PLY file of the C-alpha trace (Angstrom):
ply
format ascii 1.0
element vertex 87
property float x
property float y
property float z
element edge 86
property int vertex1
property int vertex2
end_header
0.00 0.00 0.00
1.05 3.55 -0.61
0.71 5.90 2.36
0.37 9.67 2.10
1.02 12.02 5.03
-2.09 13.80 6.35
-3.23 16.09 9.16
-5.29 14.34 11.85
-7.28 15.81 14.74
-7.04 13.49 17.72
-8.62 12.71 21.03
-5.94 12.76 23.71
-6.94 11.10 26.96
-4.39 9.27 29.05
-1.88 9.58 26.18
-1.35 11.97 23.28
-2.89 11.10 19.91
-4.92 8.29 21.43
-7.34 8.02 18.51
-8.35 10.02 15.43
-11.56 12.07 15.48
-11.18 13.83 12.11
-8.63 14.14 9.30
-7.95 16.13 6.16
-7.21 14.20 2.99
-6.78 15.92 -0.38
-8.36 19.16 0.81
-11.44 17.48 2.30
-12.13 17.18 6.02
-13.55 13.83 7.16
-15.08 13.22 10.59
-14.54 9.78 12.09
-17.86 8.18 13.04
-16.44 4.82 14.11
-13.15 3.02 14.61
-13.86 -0.29 12.90
-10.54 -1.95 13.81
-7.26 -1.06 15.47
-3.90 -2.82 15.67
-0.25 -2.20 16.44
3.01 -3.07 14.71
6.69 -2.79 15.57
8.28 -1.21 18.67
9.30 -4.55 20.21
11.42 -5.36 17.18
14.80 -3.64 16.90
14.87 -1.09 14.12
11.11 -0.93 13.62
9.16 2.08 14.85
5.90 1.67 16.73
3.01 2.05 14.31
-0.66 2.29 15.28
-3.23 1.46 12.60
-6.86 2.59 12.64
-9.48 1.38 10.18
-12.10 4.13 10.38
-15.55 4.78 8.97
-16.44 8.41 8.34
-19.78 10.13 8.85
-20.21 9.92 5.07
-19.88 6.12 5.22
-16.42 5.89 3.62
-13.77 3.57 5.11
-10.08 4.55 5.38
-6.92 3.09 6.90
-4.92 5.56 8.99
-1.43 4.97 10.41
0.28 6.81 13.27
4.07 6.78 13.64
4.81 7.81 17.23
8.56 8.19 16.61
7.95 11.05 14.15
4.54 12.11 15.50
3.22 11.67 11.95
-0.07 10.43 10.53
-0.57 8.87 7.10
-3.44 7.40 5.12
-3.43 4.37 2.84
-4.15 5.87 -0.55
-7.40 4.35 -1.81
-6.77 1.95 -4.68
-3.08 1.39 -3.88
-2.04 -2.21 -3.16
1.09 -4.32 -2.83
3.44 -1.36 -2.55
5.28 -0.38 0.62
6.40 3.14 1.43
0 1
1 2
2 3
3 4
4 5
5 6
6 7
7 8
8 9
9 10
10 11
11 12
12 13
13 14
14 15
15 16
16 17
17 18
18 19
19 20
20 21
21 22
22 23
23 24
24 25
25 26
26 27
27 28
28 29
29 30
30 31
31 32
32 33
33 34
34 35
35 36
36 37
37 38
38 39
39 40
40 41
41 42
42 43
43 44
44 45
45 46
46 47
47 48
48 49
49 50
50 51
51 52
52 53
53 54
54 55
55 56
56 57
57 58
58 59
59 60
60 61
61 62
62 63
63 64
64 65
65 66
66 67
67 68
68 69
69 70
70 71
71 72
72 73
73 74
74 75
75 76
76 77
77 78
78 79
79 80
80 81
81 82
82 83
83 84
84 85
85 86
């Protein structure tokens, strides 16, 4: 999948950037209605940053995959239609 960096508005409870509540992708703001799935990758493996993934459904009914890289405090979105490519 190809990931593109985006701006994400987050809920911050007991930790910063706990979960996304809205994001801007290609000049459109999307509000998150539901977190459909969530999983983690890396951090326990040497040389791999901790990545948090969120499969979200927007108020408009669209589904997106968001990724948070805590090391760089950066959010990205899986570009719709991109497959089998790693960035």
